[in-house]
KOLZABA-960955 format. One record per residue (C-alpha): residue number from 1; residue in one letter; chain; z, y, x. Coordinates in nm, 4 decimals, decimal comma, padded with zeros to 6 digits, m for minus. Each point is the difference from the previous one (the first is absolute). Layout:
<pts>
{nr=NUM; rest=A; kette=A; w=Z; v=Y; u=X};
...
</pts>
This chain:
<pts>
{nr=1; rest=M; kette=A; w=m00,1630; v=m03,6356; u=02,7401};
{nr=2; rest=Y; kette=A; w=00,1907; v=00,1141; u=m00,3063};
{nr=3; rest=L; kette=A; w=m00,0080; v=00,3472; u=m00,0973};
{nr=4; rest=T; kette=A; w=00,3122; v=00,1773; u=m00,2060};
{nr=5; rest=E; kette=A; w=m00,0722; v=00,2105; u=m00,3061};
{nr=6; rest=D; kette=A; w=00,0665; v=00,3299; u=00,2345};
{nr=7; rest=D; kette=A; w=m00,2670; v=m00,1268; u=00,2402};
{nr=8; rest=R; kette=A; w=m00,2470; v=m00,0388; u=m00,2682};
{nr=9; rest=N; kette=A; w=00,0772; v=00,3437; u=m00,1342};
{nr=10; rest=D; kette=A; w=m00,0440; v=00,1535; u=00,3543};
{nr=11; rest=R; kette=A; w=m00,3386; v=m00,1410; u=00,0349};
{nr=12; rest=H; kette=A; w=m00,1294; v=00,0705; u=m00,3395};
{nr=13; rest=P; kette=A; w=00,1834; v=00,2750; u=m00,1426};
{nr=14; rest=G; kette=A; w=m00,0325; v=00,0809; u=m00,3684};
{nr=15; rest=P; kette=A; w=00,0583; v=00,2974; u=m00,2171};
{nr=16; rest=M; kette=A; w=00,3191; v=00,1963; u=00,0190};
{nr=17; rest=H; kette=A; w=00,2064; v=m00,0148; u=m00,3440};
{nr=18; rest=A; kette=A; w=00,2768; v=00,2740; u=m00,0308};
{nr=19; rest=H; kette=A; w=00,2101; v=00,1990; u=m00,2463};
{nr=20; rest=A; kette=A; w=00,0548; v=00,3492; u=00,0421};
{nr=21; rest=T; kette=A; w=00,2591; v=00,2240; u=m00,1752};
{nr=22; rest=G; kette=A; w=00,0915; v=00,3600; u=00,0158};
{nr=23; rest=T; kette=A; w=00,0199; v=00,3276; u=m00,1930};
{nr=24; rest=F; kette=A; w=m00,2509; v=00,2893; u=m00,0549};
{nr=25; rest=D; kette=A; w=00,0247; v=00,3617; u=m00,0992};
{nr=26; rest=V; kette=A; w=m00,2399; v=00,1722; u=m00,2450};
{nr=27; rest=T; kette=A; w=m00,0868; v=00,3159; u=00,2194};
{nr=28; rest=S; kette=A; w=m00,1966; v=00,1697; u=m00,2456};
{nr=29; rest=W; kette=A; w=m00,1510; v=m00,0308; u=m00,3651};
{nr=30; rest=N; kette=A; w=m00,3078; v=00,1848; u=m00,1356};
{nr=31; rest=D; kette=A; w=m00,0910; v=m00,0320; u=m00,3605};
{nr=32; rest=L; kette=A; w=m00,3938; v=00,0068; u=00,0061};
{nr=33; rest=A; kette=A; w=m00,0619; v=m00,0287; u=m00,3625};
{nr=34; rest=T; kette=A; w=00,1930; v=m00,0695; u=m00,3216};
{nr=35; rest=E; kette=A; w=m00,1449; v=m00,1022; u=m00,3409};
{nr=36; rest=E; kette=A; w=00,1869; v=00,0018; u=m00,3316};
{nr=37; rest=K; kette=A; w=m00,1042; v=m00,2899; u=m00,2495};
{nr=38; rest=Q; kette=A; w=00,1418; v=m00,1268; u=m00,3119};
{nr=39; rest=G; kette=A; w=00,2907; v=m00,2398; u=00,0955};
{nr=40; rest=A; kette=A; w=m00,0014; v=00,0541; u=00,3799};
{nr=41; rest=T; kette=A; w=m00,0551; v=00,2553; u=00,2967};
{nr=42; rest=F; kette=A; w=m00,2442; v=m00,0779; u=00,2659};
{nr=43; rest=G; kette=A; w=00,0182; v=00,1338; u=00,3464};
{nr=44; rest=R; kette=A; w=m00,1566; v=m00,0032; u=00,3325};
{nr=45; rest=N; kette=A; w=00,2166; v=00,0548; u=00,3200};
{nr=46; rest=R; kette=A; w=m00,0214; v=m00,0010; u=00,3741};
{nr=47; rest=L; kette=A; w=00,3111; v=m00,0551; u=00,1911};
{nr=48; rest=T; kette=A; w=00,0863; v=m00,0373; u=00,3803};
{nr=49; rest=K; kette=A; w=00,2739; v=m00,2337; u=00,1365};
{nr=50; rest=T; kette=A; w=00,1953; v=m00,0669; u=00,3379};
{nr=51; rest=F; kette=A; w=00,1090; v=m00,3462; u=00,0509};
{nr=52; rest=Q; kette=A; w=00,3120; v=m00,1401; u=00,1977};
{nr=53; rest=G; kette=A; w=00,1030; v=m00,3311; u=00,0938};
{nr=54; rest=D; kette=A; w=m00,2350; v=m00,2965; u=00,1140};
{nr=55; rest=L; kette=A; w=m00,3066; v=00,2237; u=m00,1074};
{nr=56; rest=T; kette=A; w=00,0296; v=00,3533; u=00,1350};
{nr=57; rest=G; kette=A; w=m00,2771; v=00,2519; u=m00,0893};
{nr=58; rest=T; kette=A; w=m00,1475; v=00,2177; u=m00,2593};
{nr=59; rest=S; kette=A; w=m00,2373; v=m00,0308; u=m00,2910};
{nr=60; rest=T; kette=A; w=m00,1887; v=00,1666; u=m00,2653};
{nr=61; rest=T; kette=A; w=m00,0101; v=m00,1352; u=m00,3270};
{nr=62; rest=E; kette=A; w=m00,2197; v=00,0735; u=m00,3335};
{nr=63; rest=I; kette=A; w=00,1566; v=m00,1394; u=m00,3332};
{nr=64; rest=L; kette=A; w=m00,1091; v=m00,0056; u=m00,3706};
{nr=65; rest=T; kette=A; w=00,3083; v=00,0294; u=m00,2237};
{nr=66; rest=V; kette=A; w=00,0763; v=m00,0412; u=m00,3592};
{nr=67; rest=V; kette=A; w=00,3119; v=00,0903; u=m00,1700};
{nr=68; rest=T; kette=A; w=00,0820; v=m00,0321; u=m00,3774};
{nr=69; rest=P; kette=A; w=00,2510; v=00,2081; u=m00,2055};
{nr=70; rest=D; kette=A; w=00,2452; v=m00,3147; u=m00,0379};
{nr=71; rest=G; kette=A; w=00,0080; v=m00,0196; u=00,3783};
{nr=72; rest=P; kette=A; w=m00,1906; v=m00,3057; u=00,1085};
{nr=73; rest=A; kette=A; w=m00,2270; v=00,0975; u=00,2937};
{nr=74; rest=A; kette=A; w=m00,2558; v=m00,1544; u=00,2254};
{nr=75; rest=Y; kette=A; w=m00,2115; v=00,0820; u=00,3084};
{nr=76; rest=V; kette=A; w=m00,2812; v=m00,1394; u=00,2236};
{nr=77; rest=G; kette=A; w=m00,1135; v=00,1314; u=00,3137};
{nr=78; rest=V; kette=A; w=m00,1213; v=m00,0250; u=00,3633};
{nr=79; rest=E; kette=A; w=00,1799; v=00,0823; u=00,3213};
{nr=80; rest=H; kette=A; w=m00,1320; v=00,0560; u=00,3460};
{nr=81; rest=V; kette=A; w=00,2845; v=m00,0819; u=00,2649};
{nr=82; rest=E; kette=A; w=00,0087; v=00,0858; u=00,3629};
{nr=83; rest=G; kette=A; w=00,2526; v=m00,1407; u=00,1966};
{nr=84; rest=I; kette=A; w=00,1801; v=m00,2847; u=00,2104};
{nr=85; rest=L; kette=A; w=00,0798; v=m00,3338; u=m00,1634};
{nr=86; rest=H; kette=A; w=00,2302; v=m00,1817; u=00,2117};
{nr=87; rest=G; kette=A; w=m00,1447; v=00,1609; u=00,3074};
{nr=88; rest=R; kette=A; w=m00,3539; v=m00,0292; u=m00,0918};
{nr=89; rest=K; kette=A; w=m00,1863; v=00,3296; u=m00,0452};
{nr=90; rest=G; kette=A; w=m00,2953; v=00,0581; u=m00,2552};
{nr=91; rest=T; kette=A; w=m00,0674; v=00,1030; u=m00,3490};
{nr=92; rest=F; kette=A; w=m00,0416; v=m00,1961; u=m00,3339};
{nr=93; rest=V; kette=A; w=m00,0302; v=00,0697; u=m00,3676};
{nr=94; rest=L; kette=A; w=00,2315; v=m00,1160; u=m00,2840};
{nr=95; rest=Q; kette=A; w=m00,0816; v=m00,0419; u=m00,3641};
{nr=96; rest=H; kette=A; w=00,2954; v=00,0872; u=m00,2150};
{nr=97; rest=S; kette=A; w=00,0856; v=m00,1231; u=m00,3690};
{nr=98; rest=A; kette=A; w=00,3200; v=00,1176; u=m00,1602};
{nr=99; rest=A; kette=A; w=00,1737; v=00,0265; u=m00,3421};
{nr=100; rest=S; kette=A; w=00,3221; v=00,0783; u=m00,1651};
{nr=101; rest=H; kette=A; w=00,1478; v=m00,0778; u=m00,3570};
{nr=102; rest=N; kette=A; w=00,3282; v=m00,0105; u=m00,1475};
{nr=103; rest=G; kette=A; w=00,1654; v=00,1271; u=00,3405};
{nr=104; rest=E; kette=A; w=m00,1436; v=m00,2957; u=00,1792};
{nr=105; rest=Q; kette=A; w=m00,2930; v=00,0427; u=00,2643};
{nr=106; rest=W; kette=A; w=m00,2204; v=m00,1945; u=00,2289};
{nr=107; rest=M; kette=A; w=m00,2005; v=00,1391; u=00,2742};
{nr=108; rest=K; kette=A; w=m00,2630; v=m00,2198; u=00,2024};
{nr=109; rest=W; kette=A; w=m00,2445; v=00,0737; u=00,2797};
{nr=110; rest=Q; kette=A; w=m00,2553; v=m00,2245; u=00,1601};
{nr=111; rest=I; kette=A; w=m00,1940; v=00,0562; u=00,3267};
{nr=112; rest=V; kette=A; w=m00,3552; v=00,0779; u=m00,0784};
{nr=113; rest=P; kette=A; w=m00,1809; v=m00,2869; u=00,2168};
{nr=114; rest=A; kette=A; w=m00,2008; v=00,1285; u=00,3022};
{nr=115; rest=T; kette=A; w=00,1554; v=00,3385; u=00,0110};
{nr=116; rest=G; kette=A; w=00,2043; v=m00,0516; u=00,3024};
{nr=117; rest=T; kette=A; w=m00,0903; v=00,1708; u=00,3200};
{nr=118; rest=G; kette=A; w=00,1145; v=00,0024; u=00,3751};
{nr=119; rest=E; kette=A; w=00,2711; v=m00,2568; u=00,0428};
{nr=120; rest=L; kette=A; w=00,0282; v=m00,0659; u=m00,3765};
{nr=121; rest=T; kette=A; w=m00,3583; v=m00,1073; u=m00,0253};
{nr=122; rest=G; kette=A; w=m00,0054; v=m00,3074; u=m00,2311};
{nr=123; rest=L; kette=A; w=00,3251; v=00,0887; u=m00,1770};
{nr=124; rest=T; kette=A; w=00,0654; v=m00,1654; u=m00,3524};
{nr=125; rest=G; kette=A; w=00,3125; v=m00,0019; u=m00,1993};
{nr=126; rest=E; kette=A; w=00,1990; v=00,1446; u=m00,3058};
{nr=127; rest=G; kette=A; w=00,3144; v=00,1610; u=m00,0536};
{nr=128; rest=T; kette=A; w=00,2337; v=00,1764; u=m00,2527};
{nr=129; rest=I; kette=A; w=00,1722; v=00,3503; u=m00,0362};
{nr=130; rest=R; kette=A; w=00,3406; v=00,0366; u=m00,1250};
{nr=131; rest=V; kette=A; w=00,1412; v=00,3348; u=m00,0768};
{nr=132; rest=E; kette=A; w=00,3893; v=m00,0096; u=00,0326};
{nr=133; rest=N; kette=A; w=00,1595; v=00,2675; u=00,2150};
{nr=134; rest=G; kette=A; w=m00,3029; v=00,0961; u=00,1162};
{nr=135; rest=H; kette=A; w=m00,3556; v=m00,1922; u=00,0590};
{nr=136; rest=H; kette=A; w=00,0213; v=m00,3675; u=00,1529};
{nr=137; rest=Y; kette=A; w=m00,3064; v=m00,2010; u=00,0651};
{nr=138; rest=T; kette=A; w=m00,0583; v=m00,3548; u=00,1012};
{nr=139; rest=L; kette=A; w=m00,3358; v=m00,1279; u=00,1421};
{nr=140; rest=D; kette=A; w=m00,0846; v=m00,3710; u=00,0453};
{nr=141; rest=Y; kette=A; w=m00,2901; v=m00,0094; u=00,2365};
{nr=142; rest=T; kette=A; w=m00,2163; v=m00,2118; u=00,2236};
{nr=143; rest=L; kette=A; w=m00,1732; v=00,1216; u=00,3140};
{nr=144; rest=P; kette=A; w=m00,2396; v=m00,1836; u=00,2462};
{nr=145; rest=E; kette=A; w=00,1712; v=m00,0630; u=00,3288};
{nr=146; rest=A; kette=A; w=m00,0421; v=00,2783; u=00,2406};
</pts>
């Protein structure tokens, strides 16, 4: 008896690889601390968000920022997300890294391993944020089969 590729996958399902896209709104921004240094201003902030699209839900983020008088800026942060990702409910943590210079910016995030809960247990992946007519996200991720 010969098994097709679909038969083999049905008998031994592997991890689910997926791509999520959507938007988010920053619903609050609180400055927790600011420190002026020579050549840069450092800040600590807490913000909340709501997500729409393939990920729906809310989050709380803590970021550390640096802004220079000439405009370049950067931030790092951690974000706790509670929501539904392609129909699977749970929580997970994102690690942020971002910078801008000469009008160009990049913003990346990575799912912190072993932080997924509920139906998102085992979630891994990474993504990007783009600010253009609002905040847009992408997230390429892997989940164990349900």
